[in-house]
C-alpha positions, 0 to 999 in steps of 0.5 A: 785682893788689896783694896788700898794702893801703894803711894809713891813719894819721889825725893829729888834734889841736887847732890848734897841737898839733904834728901837722905836726912829729910827722909830719915827725919820723917820716919819717927813722925809716922805711925809706928805700924806704918811700913815704908820701903825706901828705893835709893838710886846711889851714885858710884859703887859705895852704898853710903846713904843706904847703909845709913838708911838701913840703921833706921826704922825702914821696913826695907832698903833697896838700892840701884847703883851706878846710874840714873834711874830716870834714864838708863836704869828705868827698867831696873826701877820698874822691876824694883818697884814691882818686887817691893810691892810683891815682897813687902806690900808697904804702906808707902814707897819712898824713892830717893833719886841720885842728884842728877835725876830728871823728875819729868822722865822719872814721873812719867815712868811711874805713871806708866806703872800706874796704868800697868798695875791698875793704880795699885802703884800710885805717884803721890808726890814729887818732892824737891829738896833745895840746899839754900846755901848752895843752890844759886851756885850749882843751879848756874851749871846744872840744867837738871837742878833748875828742872828739879825746882820747876817740875815738882809738887813741893819744894823743901828749903833745906839748910836755910839757917846757914844763910842770911834773911836777905839771901833767903828772900833772894833765893825764894824770889828766884825759886818763884821765877822758876816755879811760882805755883809750887809751895815752898817749905822751910825745913826745921833743921834735923827735925825735917818737915811735917809729914802732913805737908808732903804726904797725901798730895795726889800729884797731878804732874805728868798725867799720861793722858796729857803726854804723847811721849816721855817728856823732855826725852830720856836720852840721859843727856842731863846726866853728863853734867855729873861725873863720879870717881871712886878713890880707895885705900886698903881694899885690895887690887885696884881695878881702874875705871876711867869714868863712873858717869853711870851710863857705862864703865870705861875700863882703862889701863892708860892711867899709870895709877891704874897699874898700882896695887892697893895692898890690904890696909886697915890702918886708920887715917888721922881725922884732922889730916882727912879734914885738911884734905877735904878743905882743899876741895873746890866747891865749884868743881867738887859737889859731893864726897861720900863713903867710908873712912877708918879713923882712930875712933873707928869706921865712919861714914863720911858725907861731904857736900859743898864744904860741909861734912858729917862723920857718922860711926858705922859698925861693919857687921858684914865685914864688907869694909876691910880697908881704910878709905873708900870714897865716891867723889862727884862733881863737874865733868872734866874737872872732878877727876883731877880733884879726886886724884889730888885728894887721893894723893893727900890721904894715901889712896888711889883712883879706882 
C-alpha cells in the first residue's frame, strides 16, 4: 500500500503565456529518479505541445483534446488522473490547462478526487503563468485571464525581458490589484523557475469544507471567449468543422471551402512566405497559432503567440504528418475564423 500521496501541480495561463516551456524547463532541475507525468489539455485537434513534451524526460504524457477540462471534460480529467495513478504511480502529476481553463472549477474537481482517493491524489498548487508583454491586452477581453491571476498559489511572470522596467512595474501593480496576497516570481528566460518556488506549496485554495458547490459554476460560459479553427494542406479530404469551440463540433457544408478536397501534398512551404503570412495576423483577434509545417529544411512544430514565433524541428517517426501544413488558430470568437481563412489562403491551405 503506497504511503506517499501523489501531489498535483496545475499550470494555468492564457494562450501563449509559455506554460509548456516552463514545465519542460523544470524537468532537468528535478532529481534524476523523480518521475513526473504530464496531463495536457490541448485546444483543437493538433497535439503540438504534447509532441514537444514527449521529446522530454517526462515519464509519460497524456492528452485531453478539443475542450476545456475544467468544464465539459471534467469526467475525462478524473478518469485520466486515476489512470495515471494506477499505471505510472508517479512522484508528481503536472496538469497543463488550455488557455481558457477556469482555475476555480478545476481545483474544485481535484479536491473532490482528494476525497474519493483518501488524499492519495492531492492538489499541491495552482500556478498561473502571465505573459508580461501581452497580459494587459488579453486581460481586457478575457474574464478568464483575470480569474487565472486572481485564484492561484503563485504567479509566474514570463517574457518580462521584452518590456521596459516601467511597463513591468505597471504590470506588477495591476496584478496586485487583482491578487495582492499571491507571490509573483519573474521567470529566468528559458531556464524557467526554481522548482522549490512552486513545488510543495500544499495549496489551501478551494478546500471542500469551505464550498457548498462548485465555485463560480461549471457551465463553460467562460470558454465561449476563445474560438479555434484548424487549417491544413496536404492531409487528405477536407471535413469541414464550422466551430472548434471545444464544447461540440458543428459539422457544416454551408461554407464553400468545406466542399474542396485537400489533395495529399508533402511539398514544403517557404519559411519566409510562412512568416510573412503570420506577420499579417492581428494580435487583437488572433492570440495563438500552433501546429505542424513542412519547410525546406524539414518538418517543424510552429508556436506563434501575439506576434512572436518559434519553429522546432520535429521527426515524424510515426508517420502521422504526411502533409505540408496543419495549424490550429485560436483567438477572439466571431473574428478568428475570418483571420484563419485569410491565413489559409496565403499559404495555400483550407479550413478544416
